[in-house]
C-alpha positions in Angstrom: 100.5 102.4 67.1 102.1 104.8 69.5 101.6 105.2 73.2 99.2 108.0 74.3 101.5 109.4 77.0 105.2 110.3 77.3 106.3 108.7 80.6 106.5 105.2 79.1 107.9 102.7 81.7 107.7 105.1 84.6 106.1 102.5 86.9 109.1 100.1 86.4 111.4 102.0 88.8 108.7 103.6 90.9 105.2 102.2 91.3 104.2 105.5 92.8 105.3 107.4 89.8 102.7 110.0 88.6 103.6 112.5 86.0 102.1 116.0 86.3 98.5 116.1 85.0 97.8 112.4 85.7 95.8 110.8 88.6 97.7 108.2 90.7 96.4 104.8 91.7 98.1 102.5 94.3 96.3 99.5 95.8 98.2 96.8 97.7 96.4 93.6 98.7 97.7 90.7 100.8 97.4 87.5 98.8 98.7 84.8 101.2 101.9 83.3 102.4 104.7 81.1 101.1 106.6 80.2 98.0 103.7 78.2 96.4 101.3 81.1 96.8 103.9 83.4 95.2 104.4 81.1 92.2 100.7 80.7 91.6 100.0 84.4 91.9 102.9 85.3 89.6 101.7 82.8 86.9 98.1 84.1 87.2 99.3 87.6 86.6 101.8 86.8 83.9 99.5 84.5 81.8 96.3 86.7 81.9 94.6 84.2 84.3 93.9 86.9 86.8 92.3 89.2 84.2 90.2 86.5 82.7 89.0 85.4 86.2 88.0 89.1 86.7 85.6 88.6 83.8 87.2 91.1 81.5 87.9 90.2 77.9 91.6 89.8 77.1 92.8 89.6 73.5 96.6 89.3 73.7 99.2 88.7 71.0 100.9 86.2 73.3 100.0 83.7 76.0 102.3 85.4 78.5 103.1 89.1 79.2 106.3 90.3 77.5 107.5 93.7 76.4 105.9 94.8 73.1 102.9 92.4 73.4 99.7 94.2 72.4 96.7 93.5 74.6 93.1 94.7 74.2 91.0 94.6 77.3 87.3 94.6 76.8 85.0 95.8 79.6 81.4 94.9 79.7 81.6 93.7 76.1 81.4 97.4 75.1 84.6 99.3 75.9 87.8 98.2 74.1 91.0 99.4 75.7 94.1 98.8 73.5 97.4 98.6 75.4 101.0 97.4 75.0 103.2 95.7 77.6 106.0 98.1 78.4 107.9 96.0 81.0 107.8 92.7 82.8 109.6 91.3 85.9 110.2 87.6 86.6 112.4 87.5 89.7 112.6 85.2 92.7 110.5 87.5 94.8 108.9 89.8 92.3 106.8 89.2 89.1 104.5 91.2 87.0 104.1 93.7 84.2 102.8 97.1 83.2 101.0 98.1 80.1 100.6 101.5 78.5 97.7 102.9 76.7 97.4 103.1 72.9 95.1 105.1 70.7 91.5 104.2 71.3 91.8 103.5 75.0 89.4 105.6 77.2 92.3 106.6 79.4 95.9 107.7 78.8 98.6 106.3 81.1 100.2 103.2 82.5 99.0 100.4 84.8 101.2 97.9 86.6 100.3 94.5 88.2 103.1 93.3 90.5 103.3 90.3 92.8 106.0 90.4 95.5 107.0 88.1 98.3 108.4 90.0 101.3 111.1 88.8 103.7 108.6 87.2 106.1 107.0 85.2 103.2 103.9 87.3 102.8 102.7 87.6 99.1 101.2 90.9 97.9 99.6 92.2 94.8 100.2 95.8 94.0 98.1 97.5 91.3 99.6 100.9 90.5 98.8 103.3 87.8 98.8 106.9 86.5 96.1 108.0 84.2 93.9 110.8 82.8 90.8 110.7 80.6 91.4 110.3 76.9 87.8 109.8 75.6 84.9 112.2 76.2 82.9 109.7 78.3 85.9 109.2 80.6 86.2 113.0 81.0 82.4 113.3 81.6 82.5 110.7 84.3 85.1 112.6 86.2 85.8 111.3 89.7 83.5 108.3 89.1 86.1 107.0 86.6 88.8 107.0 89.3 86.4 105.3 91.7 85.8 102.6 89.2 89.6 102.2 88.8 90.1 101.8 92.5 87.3 99.3 92.7 88.8 97.3 89.9 92.2 97.3 91.6 90.7 96.1 94.8 88.8 93.4 92.9 92.1 92.3 91.3 93.5 91.6 94.8 90.4 89.7 96.0 90.2 87.5 92.9 94.0 86.7 93.0 93.7 85.9 96.7 90.9 83.4 95.8 92.9 81.9 92.9 95.8 81.3 95.3 93.9 80.2 98.4 94.8 76.5 98.1 98.5 77.3 97.7 98.9 79.7 100.6 100.6 78.5 103.9 98.3 80.6 106.1 
């Protein structure tokens, strides 16, 4: 199955990347402080724990995000969104991944989930994406679809902060 957009991997070098004709998304949430909070957040993102804690269905071809791994996200038990991991990062201060949409996804584009630890020890989650409607119902929903995407990204941050609370130094 092929990706449904051309700029595959664009979020790797620039989380703010947004090709013409797509809508951008960029939500950054403070998760906590310290090395332990970073490690917990990174593992939660890389192993699908964050997404499962959000209450979405995850059917992944591997237990950990890796380039080429196919993932189907199920929303509300009704909407199936097939994706493929296009890049991952596992560095001392940065960890995460992005997936791109495959045929059958209601949107077309790429979404990244990246945890980073800044120089002062603060741990952040950035959810960044570019997308445009691919299915009739996503087009019909118009701006409401983008509102739901922003709410989802904010919820990712809140849930990850809760998952990491016991590990944070603040």
